[in-house]
DRENDO-1510 file (C-alpha; in Angstrom, 1 decimal, always signed):
<recs>
REC; n; res; u; v; w
REC; 1; MET; +0.8; -4.2; -6.1 .
REC; 2; GLY; +2.0; -2.1; -3.1 .
REC; 3; ASP; +0.8; -1.1; +0.6 .
REC; 4; GLU; -0.6; +2.2; -0.2 .
REC; 5; TYR; -0.5; +4.5; -3.4 .
REC; 6; ASP; -2.5; +6.6; -5.2 .
REC; 7; VAL; -4.0; +4.2; -8.2 .
REC; 8; GLU; -5.4; +7.5; -10.0 .
REC; 9; ALA; -1.7; +8.9; -10.0 .
REC; 10; VAL; -0.7; +5.7; -11.9 .
REC; 11; THR; -3.8; +5.7; -14.3 .
REC; 12; ASN; -2.4; +9.3; -15.3 .
REC; 13; LYS; +0.9; +8.8; -15.5 .
REC; 14; LEU; +0.5; +5.2; -17.8 .
REC; 15; ARG; -2.3; +6.9; -19.6 .
REC; 16; ILE; -3.7; +3.2; -19.6 .
REC; 17; GLN; -7.2; +2.5; -18.1 .
REC; 18; PRO; -7.1; -0.5; -15.8 .
REC; 19; THR; -9.2; -3.1; -15.3 .
REC; 20; GLU; -9.7; -2.7; -11.9 .
REC; 21; THR; -8.0; -1.0; -8.9 .
REC; 22; TRP; -8.6; -1.4; -5.0 .
REC; 23; LYS; -6.9; +0.0; -2.0 .
REC; 24; MET; -5.6; -1.4; +1.3 .
REC; 25; GLY; -8.4; -1.9; +3.4 .
REC; 26; ASP; -11.2; -2.2; +0.8 .
REC; 27; TYR; -13.7; -4.9; +1.3 .
REC; 28; ILE; -13.2; -7.9; -1.3 .
REC; 29; ARG; -16.2; -8.1; -3.4 .
REC; 30; ASN; -18.8; -7.4; -0.6 .
REC; 31; LYS; -17.5; -10.0; +1.9 .
REC; 32; ASP; -16.3; -9.3; +5.3 .
REC; 33; ILE; -12.7; -9.8; +4.2 .
REC; 34; ARG; -10.3; -6.5; +3.4 .
REC; 35; TYR; -7.5; -6.3; +0.9 .
REC; 36; LYS; -3.8; -6.4; +2.7 .
REC; 37; TYR; -2.7; -4.3; -0.5 .
REC; 38; THR; -3.6; -1.6; -3.1 .
REC; 39; CYS; -3.9; -3.0; -6.6 .
REC; 40; TRP; -4.0; -1.5; -10.0 .
REC; 41; LEU; -4.7; -4.6; -12.3 .
REC; 42; TYR; -5.1; -4.7; -15.9 .
REC; 43; SER; -6.3; -7.8; -17.9 .
REC; 44; THR; -6.9; -8.9; -21.5 .
REC; 45; GLY; -10.0; -10.2; -20.2 .
REC; 46; GLU; -9.4; -13.2; -22.3 .
REC; 47; ALA; -7.8; -16.5; -21.9 .
REC; 48; PRO; -8.0; -18.3; -25.5 .
REC; 49; LEU; -5.8; -21.2; -26.8 .
REC; 50; LYS; -3.6; -18.1; -28.4 .
REC; 51; PHE; -1.2; -17.5; -25.8 .
REC; 52; LYS; +1.2; -15.7; -27.9 .
REC; 53; THR; -1.4; -13.4; -29.1 .
REC; 54; GLN; -2.4; -12.2; -25.4 .
REC; 55; LEU; +1.4; -11.8; -24.3 .
REC; 56; GLU; +1.6; -9.7; -27.5 .
REC; 57; LYS; -1.0; -7.7; -26.2 .
REC; 58; ILE; +0.7; -7.2; -22.8 .
REC; 59; GLU; +4.0; -6.3; -24.5 .
REC; 60; CYS; +2.5; -3.6; -26.8 .
REC; 61; LEU; +0.7; -1.8; -24.3 .
REC; 62; PHE; +3.6; -1.9; -21.3 .
REC; 63; LEU; +7.3; -2.0; -23.3 .
REC; 64; PRO; +6.7; +1.5; -24.2 .
REC; 65; LYS; +5.9; +2.3; -20.6 .
REC; 66; ILE; +9.0; +0.8; -18.9 .
REC; 67; GLU; +10.5; +4.3; -17.9 .
REC; 68; GLU; +7.4; +5.1; -16.3 .
REC; 69; LEU; +6.5; +2.1; -14.7 .
REC; 70; CYS; +10.3; +1.8; -13.5 .
REC; 71; GLN; +9.4; +5.4; -11.9 .
REC; 72; LEU; +6.4; +4.4; -10.2 .
REC; 73; LYS; +7.9; +1.1; -9.2 .
REC; 74; ASP; +10.7; +3.5; -6.9 .
REC; 75; GLN; +8.2; +5.9; -6.2 .
REC; 76; TYR; +5.5; +3.8; -4.5 .
REC; 77; ASP; +7.9; +0.7; -3.8 .
REC; 78; LEU; +5.8; -1.4; -5.8 .
REC; 79; ASN; +6.0; -5.0; -7.0 .
REC; 80; PHE; +5.0; -6.0; -10.5 .
REC; 81; SER; +3.0; -9.5; -11.1 .
REC; 82; PHE; +2.1; -11.2; -14.3 .
REC; 83; ASP; -0.7; -13.4; -13.7 .
REC; 84; ILE; -1.4; -15.6; -16.5 .
REC; 85; VAL; -4.3; -17.8; -17.0 .
REC; 86; ILE; -4.6; -20.5; -19.4 .
REC; 87; CYS; -7.9; -22.3; -19.9 .
REC; 88; ALA; -7.7; -25.7; -21.7 .
REC; 89; THR; -10.6; -27.6; -23.1 .
REC; 90; GLY; -10.4; -31.6; -23.9 .
REC; 91; GLU; -7.5; -32.4; -25.6 .
REC; 92; GLU; -6.5; -28.8; -26.9 .
REC; 93; PHE; -3.6; -27.4; -24.8 .
REC; 94; PRO; -1.8; -24.2; -26.1 .
REC; 95; SER; +1.8; -23.9; -26.1 .
REC; 96; VAL; +3.5; -21.7; -23.7 .
REC; 97; ARG; +6.4; -19.9; -24.7 .
REC; 98; LEU; +7.7; -16.6; -23.2 .
REC; 99; GLU; +9.3; -14.5; -25.7 .
REC; 100; ASN; +12.6; -12.0; -25.3 .
REC; 101; PRO; +10.4; -9.0; -25.2 .
REC; 102; PHE; +8.2; -10.0; -22.7 .
REC; 103; MET; +11.1; -11.3; -20.6 .
REC; 104; HIS; +12.6; -7.9; -20.9 .
REC; 105; LEU; +9.8; -6.3; -19.4 .
REC; 106; VAL; +9.7; -8.9; -16.4 .
REC; 107; ASP; +13.3; -8.4; -16.0 .
REC; 108; LYS; +13.1; -4.6; -16.1 .
REC; 109; LEU; +10.4; -4.5; -13.4 .
REC; 110; ASP; +11.8; -7.4; -11.5 .
REC; 111; ALA; +8.4; -8.8; -11.7 .
REC; 112; ARG; +7.2; -12.2; -10.9 .
REC; 113; ILE; +5.1; -14.4; -13.2 .
REC; 114; ASP; +2.3; -16.4; -11.7 .
REC; 115; PHE; +0.4; -19.1; -14.0 .
REC; 116; ASP; -2.8; -20.5; -13.3 .
REC; 117; ILE; -3.9; -23.5; -15.4 .
REC; 118; TYR; -7.5; -24.4; -15.8 .
REC; 119; ILE; -8.3; -27.6; -17.6 .
REC; 120; ASN; -12.0; -28.3; -18.5 .
</recs>
């Protein structure tokens, strides 16, 4: 996330296709409200009970890109956020444990972690 930056340049540098992007000032999903920041978003697209599996997908994709991510952070004054969505049904609830590789990624990027928990 950041004020204004070239989301295509980020995609090209990382060689990872984002799930979604928007620019500051774009309309939010055809509403009369505009985004207040530019965003390059990657999502695993899943919120299963296998929390560890999803986290490993993020680690495998972004740990090898730490240098590029840090360069982008400095170049565009970016903020990183890991927004983790957990969906629980009935009495099943996943165990949530943040392993060292993921915490290393968070630390190197000075990222925030946000948990959204939904219970059905």
